[in-house]
N, CA, C and O atoms as a GROMACS GRO file, in nm:
protein
  312
    1UNK      N    1   1.599   0.701   0.287
    1UNK     CA    2   1.606   0.610   0.399
    1UNK      C    3   1.649   0.474   0.347
    1UNK      O    4   1.590   0.420   0.254
    2UNK      N    5   1.752   0.420   0.409
    2UNK     CA    6   1.801   0.289   0.367
    2UNK      C    7   1.718   0.179   0.431
    2UNK      O    8   1.659   0.198   0.537
    3UNK      N    9   1.714   0.062   0.363
    3UNK     CA   10   1.633  -0.049   0.414
    3UNK      C   11   1.672  -0.087   0.556
    3UNK      O   12   1.586  -0.121   0.637
    4UNK      N   13   1.802  -0.082   0.588
    4UNK     CA   14   1.843  -0.122   0.722
    4UNK      C   15   1.798  -0.022   0.828
    4UNK      O   16   1.798  -0.055   0.947
    5UNK      N   17   1.759   0.099   0.787
    5UNK     CA   18   1.711   0.199   0.881
    5UNK      C   19   1.560   0.194   0.901
    5UNK      O   20   1.505   0.272   0.979
    6UNK      N   21   1.493   0.104   0.832
    6UNK     CA   22   1.347   0.094   0.845
    6UNK      C   23   1.312   0.039   0.982
    6UNK      O   24   1.380  -0.051   1.032
    7UNK      N   25   1.208   0.091   1.041
    7UNK     CA   26   1.163   0.034   1.168
    7UNK      C   27   1.124  -0.112   1.150
    7UNK      O   28   1.056  -0.146   1.054
    8UNK      N   29   1.167  -0.198   1.242
    8UNK     CA   30   1.141  -0.343   1.225
    8UNK      C   31   0.994  -0.378   1.216
    8UNK      O   32   0.958  -0.472   1.144
    9UNK      N   33   0.906  -0.306   1.287
    9UNK     CA   34   0.765  -0.339   1.283
    9UNK      C   35   0.703  -0.308   1.147
    9UNK      O   36   0.608  -0.374   1.107
   10UNK      N   37   0.756  -0.209   1.076
   10UNK     CA   38   0.703  -0.175   0.944
   10UNK      C   39   0.770  -0.254   0.833
   10UNK      O   40   0.717  -0.263   0.722
   11UNK      N   41   0.886  -0.310   0.862
   11UNK     CA   42   0.961  -0.382   0.760
   11UNK      C   43   0.889  -0.511   0.720
   11UNK      O   44   0.907  -0.558   0.608
   12UNK      N   45   0.809  -0.566   0.809
   12UNK     CA   46   0.738  -0.690   0.780
   12UNK      C   47   0.592  -0.667   0.742
   12UNK      O   48   0.522  -0.761   0.706
   13UNK      N   49   0.547  -0.543   0.750
   13UNK     CA   50   0.408  -0.511   0.718
   13UNK      C   51   0.387  -0.514   0.567
   13UNK      O   52   0.479  -0.487   0.490
   14UNK      N   53   0.265  -0.546   0.527
   14UNK     CA   54   0.232  -0.547   0.385
   14UNK      C   55   0.207  -0.404   0.337
   14UNK      O   56   0.189  -0.312   0.417
   15UNK      N   57   0.206  -0.388   0.206
   15UNK     CA   58   0.178  -0.256   0.149
   15UNK      C   59   0.041  -0.206   0.193
   15UNK      O   60   0.023  -0.088   0.221
   16UNK      N   61  -0.054  -0.297   0.199
   16UNK     CA   62  -0.190  -0.259   0.238
   16UNK      C   63  -0.193  -0.210   0.383
   16UNK      O   64  -0.258  -0.110   0.414
   17UNK      N   65  -0.123  -0.280   0.472
   17UNK     CA   66  -0.119  -0.239   0.612
   17UNK      C   67  -0.051  -0.102   0.628
   17UNK      O   68  -0.098  -0.017   0.703
   18UNK      N   69   0.059  -0.083   0.555
   18UNK     CA   70   0.130   0.044   0.561
   18UNK      C   71   0.044   0.158   0.505
   18UNK      O   72   0.044   0.269   0.559
   19UNK      N   73  -0.029   0.130   0.398
   19UNK     CA   74  -0.118   0.230   0.340
   19UNK      C   75  -0.229   0.266   0.438
   19UNK      O   76  -0.266   0.383   0.452
   20UNK      N   77  -0.283   0.167   0.506
   20UNK     CA   78  -0.386   0.194   0.606
   20UNK      C   79  -0.332   0.281   0.719
   20UNK      O   80  -0.401   0.372   0.765
   21UNK      N   81  -0.209   0.253   0.763
   21UNK     CA   82  -0.148   0.336   0.868
   21UNK      C   83  -0.132   0.480   0.819
   21UNK      O   84  -0.162   0.575   0.892
   22UNK      N   85  -0.086   0.495   0.696
   22UNK     CA   86  -0.069   0.629   0.639
   22UNK      C   87  -0.203   0.701   0.631
   22UNK      O   88  -0.212   0.820   0.662
   23UNK      N   89  -0.307   0.631   0.589
   23UNK     CA   90  -0.440   0.692   0.580
   23UNK      C   91  -0.490   0.738   0.717
   23UNK      O   92  -0.554   0.842   0.728
   24UNK      N   93  -0.461   0.659   0.820
   24UNK     CA   94  -0.502   0.697   0.956
   24UNK      C   95  -0.430   0.824   1.001
   24UNK      O   96  -0.490   0.911   1.063
   25UNK      N   97  -0.301   0.834   0.968
   25UNK     CA   98  -0.225   0.953   1.004
   25UNK      C   99  -0.280   1.074   0.928
   25UNK      O  100  -0.294   1.182   0.985
   26UNK      N  101  -0.311   1.055   0.801
   26UNK     CA  102  -0.366   1.165   0.720
   26UNK      C  103  -0.498   1.213   0.780
   26UNK      O  104  -0.522   1.334   0.790
   27UNK      N  105  -0.583   1.120   0.819
   27UNK     CA  106  -0.712   1.158   0.879
   27UNK      C  107  -0.690   1.237   1.008
   27UNK      O  108  -0.758   1.337   1.031
   28UNK      N  109  -0.596   1.193   1.090
   28UNK     CA  110  -0.571   1.265   1.216
   28UNK      C  111  -0.512   1.404   1.188
   28UNK      O  112  -0.543   1.500   1.258
   29UNK      N  113  -0.427   1.414   1.085
   29UNK     CA  114  -0.370   1.545   1.049
   29UNK      C  115  -0.478   1.639   0.996
   29UNK      O  116  -0.475   1.759   1.023
   30UNK      N  117  -0.573   1.585   0.920
   30UNK     CA  118  -0.682   1.667   0.868
   30UNK      C  119  -0.770   1.722   0.979
   30UNK      O  120  -0.826   1.831   0.967
   31UNK      N  121  -0.783   1.645   1.087
   31UNK     CA  122  -0.868   1.687   1.199
   31UNK      C  123  -0.794   1.771   1.302
   31UNK      O  124  -0.855   1.824   1.394
   32UNK      N  125  -0.663   1.783   1.288
   32UNK     CA  126  -0.580   1.856   1.384
   32UNK      C  127  -0.592   2.006   1.360
   32UNK      O  128  -0.580   2.054   1.248
   33UNK      N  129  -0.614   2.080   1.468
   33UNK     CA  130  -0.624   2.225   1.459
   33UNK      C  131  -0.491   2.293   1.486
   33UNK      O  132  -0.461   2.398   1.429
   34UNK      N  133  -0.411   2.234   1.572
   34UNK     CA  134  -0.283   2.292   1.611
   34UNK      C  135  -0.172   2.230   1.527
   34UNK      O  136  -0.137   2.113   1.545
   35UNK      N  137  -0.118   2.308   1.434
   35UNK     CA  138  -0.015   2.256   1.344
   35UNK      C  139   0.115   2.223   1.416
   35UNK      O  140   0.189   2.135   1.371
   36UNK      N  141   0.144   2.289   1.526
   36UNK     CA  142   0.267   2.260   1.600
   36UNK      C  143   0.269   2.119   1.656
   36UNK      O  144   0.375   2.056   1.664
   37UNK      N  145   0.154   2.068   1.694
   37UNK     CA  146   0.149   1.934   1.752
   37UNK      C  147   0.144   1.826   1.644
   37UNK      O  148   0.153   1.708   1.675
   38UNK      N  149   0.129   1.866   1.519
   38UNK     CA  150   0.118   1.766   1.412
   38UNK      C  151   0.251   1.738   1.343
   38UNK      O  152   0.255   1.656   1.251
   39UNK      N  153   0.358   1.803   1.385
   39UNK     CA  154   0.488   1.786   1.320
   39UNK      C  155   0.535   1.641   1.330
   39UNK      O  156   0.584   1.584   1.232
   40UNK      N  157   0.521   1.581   1.447
   40UNK     CA  158   0.564   1.443   1.466
   40UNK      C  159   0.484   1.347   1.378
   40UNK      O  160   0.541   1.254   1.319
   41UNK      N  161   0.355   1.368   1.370
   41UNK     CA  162   0.271   1.284   1.284
   41UNK      C  163   0.310   1.298   1.138
   41UNK      O  164   0.314   1.200   1.063
   42UNK      N  165   0.339   1.420   1.098
   42UNK     CA  166   0.379   1.445   0.960
   42UNK      C  167   0.511   1.375   0.929
   42UNK      O  168   0.528   1.318   0.821
   43UNK      N  169   0.606   1.380   1.022
   43UNK     CA  170   0.734   1.312   1.004
   43UNK      C  171   0.714   1.160   0.995
   43UNK      O  172   0.780   1.094   0.916
   44UNK      N  173   0.625   1.107   1.077
   44UNK     CA  174   0.594   0.964   1.071
   44UNK      C  175   0.532   0.929   0.936
   44UNK      O  176   0.560   0.823   0.880
   45UNK      N  177   0.447   1.017   0.886
   45UNK     CA  178   0.385   0.995   0.755
   45UNK      C  179   0.490   0.994   0.645
   45UNK      O  180   0.482   0.912   0.553
   46UNK      N  181   0.587   1.082   0.653
   46UNK     CA  182   0.696   1.083   0.554
   46UNK      C  183   0.777   0.954   0.558
   46UNK      O  184   0.815   0.901   0.454
   47UNK      N  185   0.803   0.904   0.678
   47UNK     CA  186   0.876   0.778   0.692
   47UNK      C  187   0.796   0.663   0.632
   47UNK      O  188   0.850   0.579   0.560
   48UNK      N  189   0.666   0.660   0.662
   48UNK     CA  190   0.580   0.556   0.605
   48UNK      C  191   0.578   0.564   0.453
   48UNK      O  192   0.580   0.462   0.384
   49UNK      N  193   0.574   0.685   0.402
   49UNK     CA  194   0.574   0.704   0.257
   49UNK      C  195   0.702   0.646   0.196
   49UNK      O  196   0.696   0.580   0.092
   50UNK      N  197   0.815   0.670   0.259
   50UNK     CA  198   0.941   0.614   0.208
   50UNK      C  199   0.941   0.462   0.212
   50UNK      O  200   0.989   0.396   0.119
   51UNK      N  201   0.887   0.406   0.319
   51UNK     CA  202   0.881   0.260   0.332
   51UNK      C  203   0.790   0.203   0.224
   51UNK      O  204   0.825   0.104   0.160
   52UNK      N  205   0.673   0.265   0.204
   52UNK     CA  206   0.578   0.219   0.103
   52UNK      C  207   0.642   0.226  -0.035
   52UNK      O  208   0.628   0.134  -0.115
   53UNK      N  209   0.711   0.335  -0.063
   53UNK     CA  210   0.775   0.352  -0.193
   53UNK      C  211   0.881   0.245  -0.217
   53UNK      O  212   0.889   0.189  -0.326
   54UNK      N  213   0.964   0.216  -0.116
   54UNK     CA  214   1.067   0.113  -0.131
   54UNK      C  215   1.004  -0.024  -0.153
   54UNK      O  216   1.051  -0.100  -0.237
   55UNK      N  217   0.900  -0.056  -0.078
   55UNK     CA  218   0.833  -0.186  -0.095
   55UNK      C  219   0.768  -0.196  -0.233
   55UNK      O  220   0.772  -0.301  -0.296
   56UNK      N  221   0.710  -0.086  -0.278
   56UNK     CA  222   0.648  -0.085  -0.410
   56UNK      C  223   0.752  -0.112  -0.518
   56UNK      O  224   0.730  -0.194  -0.607
   57UNK      N  225   0.866  -0.043  -0.509
   57UNK     CA  226   0.972  -0.063  -0.608
   57UNK      C  227   1.028  -0.205  -0.602
   57UNK      O  228   1.061  -0.264  -0.706
   58UNK      N  229   1.040  -0.259  -0.483
   58UNK     CA  230   1.089  -0.396  -0.467
   58UNK      C  231   0.992  -0.495  -0.532
   58UNK      O  232   1.034  -0.586  -0.604
   59UNK      N  233   0.862  -0.476  -0.508
   59UNK     CA  234   0.761  -0.562  -0.568
   59UNK      C  235   0.759  -0.545  -0.720
   59UNK      O  236   0.742  -0.643  -0.793
   60UNK      N  237   0.776  -0.423  -0.766
   60UNK     CA  238   0.778  -0.396  -0.910
   60UNK      C  239   0.894  -0.468  -0.976
   60UNK      O  240   0.877  -0.529  -1.082
   61UNK      N  241   1.012  -0.462  -0.915
   61UNK     CA  242   1.129  -0.532  -0.971
   61UNK      C  243   1.105  -0.682  -0.975
   61UNK      O  244   1.139  -0.748  -1.073
   62UNK      N  245   1.047  -0.735  -0.870
   62UNK     CA  246   1.019  -0.878  -0.864
   62UNK      C  247   0.922  -0.919  -0.974
   62UNK      O  248   0.944  -1.020  -1.042
   63UNK      N  249   0.816  -0.844  -0.993
   63UNK     CA  250   0.719  -0.874  -1.098
   63UNK      C  251   0.784  -0.862  -1.235
   63UNK      O  252   0.760  -0.945  -1.323
   64UNK      N  253   0.867  -0.761  -1.253
   64UNK     CA  254   0.936  -0.741  -1.379
   64UNK      C  255   1.030  -0.858  -1.411
   64UNK      O  256   1.035  -0.904  -1.524
   65UNK      N  257   1.103  -0.905  -1.311
   65UNK     CA  258   1.194  -1.019  -1.331
   65UNK      C  259   1.116  -1.144  -1.369
   65UNK      O  260   1.156  -1.217  -1.460
   66UNK      N  261   1.006  -1.170  -1.299
   66UNK     CA  262   0.924  -1.288  -1.328
   66UNK      C  263   0.867  -1.280  -1.469
   66UNK      O  264   0.865  -1.380  -1.541
   67UNK      N  265   0.822  -1.163  -1.508
   67UNK     CA  266   0.766  -1.144  -1.642
   67UNK      C  267   0.873  -1.169  -1.748
   67UNK      O  268   0.847  -1.235  -1.848
   68UNK      N  269   0.991  -1.116  -1.725
   68UNK     CA  270   1.101  -1.137  -1.820
   68UNK      C  271   1.137  -1.284  -1.833
   68UNK      O  272   1.163  -1.332  -1.943
   69UNK      N  273   1.138  -1.357  -1.722
   69UNK     CA  274   1.166  -1.501  -1.725
   69UNK      C  275   1.061  -1.574  -1.807
   69UNK      O  276   1.094  -1.661  -1.888
   70UNK      N  277   0.935  -1.539  -1.787
   70UNK     CA  278   0.827  -1.605  -1.860
   70UNK      C  279   0.833  -1.573  -2.009
   70UNK      O  280   0.810  -1.660  -2.092
   71UNK      N  281   0.865  -1.449  -2.043
   71UNK     CA  282   0.877  -1.411  -2.183
   71UNK      C  283   0.991  -1.487  -2.249
   71UNK      O  284   0.976  -1.536  -2.361
   72UNK      N  285   1.105  -1.497  -2.182
   72UNK     CA  286   1.219  -1.571  -2.237
   72UNK      C  287   1.185  -1.718  -2.254
   72UNK      O  288   1.226  -1.781  -2.352
   73UNK      N  289   1.111  -1.773  -2.161
   73UNK     CA  290   1.070  -1.914  -2.170
   73UNK      C  291   0.979  -1.935  -2.291
   73UNK      O  292   0.992  -2.035  -2.363
   74UNK      N  293   0.887  -1.842  -2.313
   74UNK     CA  294   0.796  -1.852  -2.428
   74UNK      C  295   0.874  -1.839  -2.558
   74UNK      O  296   0.848  -1.912  -2.653
   75UNK      N  297   0.969  -1.747  -2.562
   75UNK     CA  298   1.050  -1.727  -2.683
   75UNK      C  299   1.133  -1.850  -2.715
   75UNK      O  300   1.149  -1.885  -2.832
   76UNK      N  301   1.187  -1.917  -2.612
   76UNK     CA  302   1.266  -2.038  -2.634
   76UNK      C  303   1.183  -2.150  -2.693
   76UNK      O  304   1.235  -2.232  -2.769
   77UNK      N  305   1.055  -2.156  -2.659
   77UNK     CA  306   0.968  -2.263  -2.709
   77UNK      C  307   0.945  -2.251  -2.859
   77UNK      O  308   0.917  -2.352  -2.925
   78UNK      N  309   0.955  -2.131  -2.914
   78UNK     CA  310   0.927  -2.111  -3.057
   78UNK      C  311   1.040  -2.153  -3.142
   78UNK      O  312   1.032  -2.142  -3.265
   0.00000   0.00000   0.00000
């Protein structure tokens, strides 16, 4: 799923909020007896998972860049 295809309401949500939404869907799926009616919830969970994964990777890259900048700054001081 490309970033431009992300639902706008989830695009601004934090990782914690998205994780909470995913947990709620998982709880409802665990309590569901009829698997046919849970297909839509499962698809929504997959979309949330993709969004969470993209945000995680984006945050990871950002942290990695900041760390590299700080390391280079420390090395220059020596």
